[in-house]
C-alpha positions in Angstrom: -25.0 10.2 0.3 -24.1 7.0 -1.5 -21.8 9.0 -3.9 -20.1 10.6 -0.9 -19.5 7.2 0.7 -18.1 5.9 -2.6 -15.7 8.9 -2.7 -14.6 8.1 0.8 -13.8 4.5 -0.2 -11.8 5.7 -3.2 -9.9 8.2 -1.0 -8.9 5.4 1.4 -7.7 3.2 -1.5 -5.7 6.1 -3.0 -4.3 7.0 0.3 -2.6 3.7 0.7 -1.2 3.8 -2.8 -3.2 1.0 -4.4 -4.2 2.8 -7.6 -1.7 2.8 -10.4 -0.2 6.2 -11.2 -0.2 7.7 -14.7 2.6 6.6 -16.9 5.8 8.7 -16.7 9.4 8.1 -17.9 11.5 5.5 -16.1 12.4 6.4 -12.5 15.6 8.5 -11.9 17.4 7.4 -8.8 19.6 9.9 -6.8 21.6 9.0 -3.8 22.5 5.5 -2.7 22.0 3.3 -5.8 22.7 0.1 -3.9 20.1 1.0 -1.3 17.4 1.4 -4.1 18.5 -2.0 -5.5 17.9 -3.5 -2.0 14.4 -1.9 -1.9 13.6 -3.3 -5.3 14.8 -6.7 -4.3 12.7 -6.7 -1.1 9.4 -6.0 -3.0 10.2 -8.4 -5.8 10.7 -11.1 -3.2 7.4 -10.1 -1.5 5.6 -10.3 -4.9 6.9 -13.9 -5.3 5.1 -15.1 -2.2 1.9 -17.1 -2.3 0.3 -14.5 0.1 0.9 -12.1 3.0 -1.0 -9.7 5.2 -0.6 -6.0 5.9 -1.9 -3.9 8.9 -2.4 -0.2 8.0 -3.0 2.7 10.3 -3.4 6.4 9.5 -3.7 9.6 11.5 -7.0 10.2 9.9 -8.5 7.4 12.0 -8.2 4.7 9.3 -7.4 1.2 10.5 -7.2 -1.5 7.9 -6.1 -5.1 7.5 -5.3 -6.4 4.0 -4.8 -9.9 2.7 -2.8 -10.0 -0.5 -2.3 -12.7 -3.1 0.2 -11.4 -5.7 0.0 -10.1 -8.3 -3.5 -8.7 -8.4 -5.7 -9.9 -5.6 -6.5 -8.4 -2.2 -9.1 -8.4 0.5 -9.2 -5.3 2.7 -11.3 -4.5 5.7 -11.2 -0.9 7.0 -12.5 1.1 9.9 -12.7 4.8 9.4 -14.5 7.7 11.2 -17.2 7.4 8.6 -17.9 3.7 9.3 -16.6 0.3 8.2 -15.7 -0.8 4.7 -14.8 -4.0 3.0 -13.2 -4.3 -0.4 -12.2 -7.3 -2.6 -10.2 -6.8 -5.7 -9.3 -9.4 -8.3 -7.6 -8.0 -11.4 -9.5 -4.9 -12.5 -12.8 -6.0 -10.9 -13.7 -4.7 -7.4 -16.5 -5.5 -5.0 -17.1 -3.3 -1.9 -19.7 -2.7 0.8 -19.9 -0.2 3.7 -21.7 0.1 7.0 -21.7 3.9 6.8 -25.1 5.7 7.0 -26.6 6.0 3.5 -23.9 3.7 1.9 -24.7 0.4 0.2 -24.5 -2.4 2.7 -24.6 -5.1 0.1 -21.8 -6.0 -2.3 -21.4 -3.5 -5.1 -19.2 -4.1 -8.2 -17.0 -1.7 -10.0 -14.0 -1.6 -12.3 -10.9 0.2 -11.1 -7.5 0.7 -12.6 -5.1 -2.3 -12.4 -3.1 -2.3 -9.2 0.0 -3.7 -7.6 0.8 -4.3 -3.9 0.4 -1.5 -1.3 2.8 1.3 -1.9 4.9 -0.9 -4.1 8.1 1.1 -4.8 8.8 -1.0 -8.0 6.0 1.1 -9.6 7.8 4.4 -8.7 8.1 7.0 -11.5 9.7 10.4 -11.7 12.6 10.9 -9.4 13.6 9.0 -6.2 16.2 10.2 -3.8 17.3 7.6 -1.3 19.7 7.1 1.6 20.2 4.4 4.3 19.2 4.9 7.9 20.5 3.2 11.0 19.8 -0.5 11.5 17.3 -1.2 14.2 14.8 -3.9 15.3 11.0 -4.1 15.0 9.1 -6.6 17.1 12.4 -8.3 17.8 13.3 -8.6 14.1 16.5 -6.9 13.0 15.9 -4.6 10.1 17.7 -2.4 7.7 16.3 1.1 7.2 15.9 3.0 3.9 14.6 6.6 3.6 13.5 7.9 0.3 11.4 10.6 -1.4 9.5 10.1 -4.7 8.6 13.1 -6.8 6.7 13.0 -10.0 5.9 15.7 -12.6 2.3 16.0 -11.4 3.1 16.1 -7.6 3.2 19.4 -5.8 5.0 17.8 -2.8 7.3 14.8 -2.3 6.2 11.9 -0.2 8.8 10.7 2.3 8.9 7.0 2.9 10.8 5.1 5.6 11.1 1.4 4.8 12.3 -1.3 7.2 13.5 -4.5 5.6 14.3 -7.7 7.5 18.0 -8.2 7.5 17.6 -12.0 7.7 14.7 -12.6 5.3 15.1 -9.7 3.0 11.3 -8.9 3.1 9.6 -5.6 3.9 8.6 -5.4 7.6 7.3 -1.9 8.0 6.7 1.1 5.7 5.9 4.6 7.0 4.7 7.1 4.4 4.6 10.8 5.3 2.8 12.8 2.5 3.3 16.1 4.4 0.7 18.7 3.9 -1.0 16.7 1.1 -2.2 13.8 3.3 -2.1 11.8 6.5 0.9 9.7 7.4 0.3 5.9 7.0 2.1 3.0 8.7 2.0 -0.4 7.1 3.2 -3.5 8.9 3.8 -6.7 6.8 3.4 -10.1 8.3 2.2 -13.7 7.6 4.7 -14.1 4.8 3.7 -17.0 2.5 0.3 -17.4 4.2 -2.1 -19.7 2.2 -4.8 -17.1 1.3 -7.7 -17.6 -1.1 -9.5 -14.5 -2.5 -12.5 -14.6 -4.8 -15.1 -11.9 -5.8 -18.5 -12.3 -4.1 -21.7 -12.1 -6.2 -22.8 -8.5 -6.7 
């Protein structure tokens, strides 16, 4: 049961794109090259902040809040149909605990592959095809819209991403990832830009 709970945690982390993908050749961009440059600029600006927060929701019943301190620290609390989970990652060291039946309810430590920020497109590999969508507003914030798919040599399907970037601050506001038949859509809302966040590993 504990192994099953651990697999559930790994699935949640992988679903929101936190684990680094295998190394491929440099990304090939098709479509609006300037739009992809805007996307890269938005995430590079995000990674320069002292901290920020992300709310994540998935059709599979996942609800998460993540505090991020670039480049390699985050604290995530998640609620899934299988129970609650909490995860702290600093570099390649990870501590987690769960409230699911049969799962460890004290801090457990593991080593996981190095990561970047959630669904960070600056780590994209393979082929990206991108276009611009219509400008709109989210929570009263005017945003530019970018729509792109990312295909790698090992992927059987392409994940479609719709990214909304603040037209005034140049930072990601919302990302919606639709993995099609290979997974549940996930919505990520970015906020608290520049928040003073401190993250440290607990004793395990």
